[in-house]
N, C-alpha and C positions, 0 to 999 in steps of 0.2 A: 810763561813759566813763571808764576810766584810763589811765594815764600810761604812755607807752609806754618809758619811762627806770626808770624804781622802780615803777612798781603803783600808784600811789596813785588812790583812788580821788576822781575828780572830778567839776562841775556843767560841763550844755553851756556858759555861755559862758565858765568860764575858759581862756584861752587862753595862760595859762604853770601848772603844774604845781606846785602850794605848800608841795612838799616838796624837789623837785630842783632848781626852776628850770626847768625846760629848755622851751621851746615845745613849744605842741598845734601837732599840722599841721593844715589847714584840715579840713574835713570835706569828703569830695566829696559834691555836691547831686545830689535823682539829678532826671535831665533830667523831665520826661511824654514820652510817645512824642507826636513832631507829627502824624506818621501813621503809622497805626497798620495793621495786615494789611486788614480790612475795608474801610475809609477807600480803600487804594490799590486795592484788585478788586472797589470797589460796582459802579465809576462800569463797568466793566469786561463787569458781569453784566445791567447793565440793558439797556446795546445789543448784548449776544450774544440776549439772551432775546426783543430786539423782532427783529433780525438773523432767531429762529428760526420765531418767531412767520411770519415774511413767506415762511422759508422754506420753511413746507407749507406756504401758502396758494399759493408756487410750487408746489411740487413735484405737489400733487395740480392745477393745472390744464393739468400737462402729464402728468401719467398719468389727466385724467381724459377727453379726446380715444375715449384708447385701451378704457378703463374702459365708452366709449359704446357705439363700433362693439362688442366685445362682448355690450353687451343687444339691440343690431338700431336703435341710434343716435339723436343725440336728437332725432329727429320721435318715435319711441313711449314718451317719455317721459311718464308718467303720459294715457296716448292706450285704454290696460288692454288693450294690446299688437294694435289692432288694426293694419293692412297687414304681418304677420309669416305667415310657414304657417307649419304642425301643427312645422317639423323642430327652429325655433332651440329650443334646450336652457335658456338663461333668462329665460320669461317669468314663470314665479314668483317673481321676484327683484327686479322690476324696481324696487320700494323701497331697495335698499343704494344705489345712487347719490346720493342725496337721505338718504340716515344718513349717511352718510362722509365729504358735502361739510360736515354739521353736524356732526360732529364735527368735522373740521379750522377750522371757522370759531371752535367753542366753547373747541378747544385754542390757537388761536391766538388768538382776545381774551384768553382768560384767563394766552398769554408777555405779554403789553400792559399789560396789571395790570400782573402782577408787574415786570418792568420798570419800569414809569410809578412802583409806591412805593416799590423802591430808588432810585428816581434823585433823587423830592423826600425819601428815609427816613421815612417814617409808621411809625409805631410798628409797626402791625402786619404791614409789607414781608418784614419777615425770616420774622414767620410763616408767610406766603402762596407766598417764594420757597421757603421749605421744600417747604410740599406739592405747589406747582408740582414740586418737584424728585426728591419719592417719584415723583407721579405723569407726567412723565415721563421716566423710569430704565428702561419697558420700549419706549420711541418708539429700535428702532435704528439705534445710531453717533451721528449731532448730536446724538441726546434722549438718549442714557444719559450721553457727554461730557458738558453740558452742564449737564446732573444730578450728575453726580461733581464737576465743577468749582465748583457752587453749595451743597452740602453737601459741600465740602471749606471753602470760605468761610464759610459761614451756620450749617453744623450744632453745632462746639466751643461748648461753656457762655461761654468767655472773651469770641468771637463776640459772645455775644447780650448780654453788656453794653457793650463797643467799639459794636454796634450801640443800642441804647440813649440813653447815652452821647449816638453822632449824632443821632439821629432826638430827644431833648430839646433837643440845642444847636439845631436847626431851626427 
């Protein structure tokens, strides 16, 4: 530290310059961040991941009757195609609705686990959220928006340090 009047080198505890007697203005103290960027967005991210998981299930439940009609109705699922005439075009794909249902449920469960990890500030929550966001990028519109928002909040290195501090504190 140096005197602003004469340029004399000074110690940090000195309040007056020993050479010219000029008073030293107090050093501004660095204030710690009370509410960081990650903290501001973490709760929102958790709630949005839960809402997105529910949105997936509701969307599938709305689409399921249409798909069932296309595949011959609910009575045809698992019945090896009994009751359909030879003109039904999707007899070889009766497994598809079950596969889609499994994928939708798995994706929704992953979103719920991600949300709970973020809301509870689990040490592994940030990593899981980033992986889940990358997996969700290909889901048009809502998934892509949520994934980009998650990556914007959690991917930068300073965000990782903030999240680690928050995980240790809780």
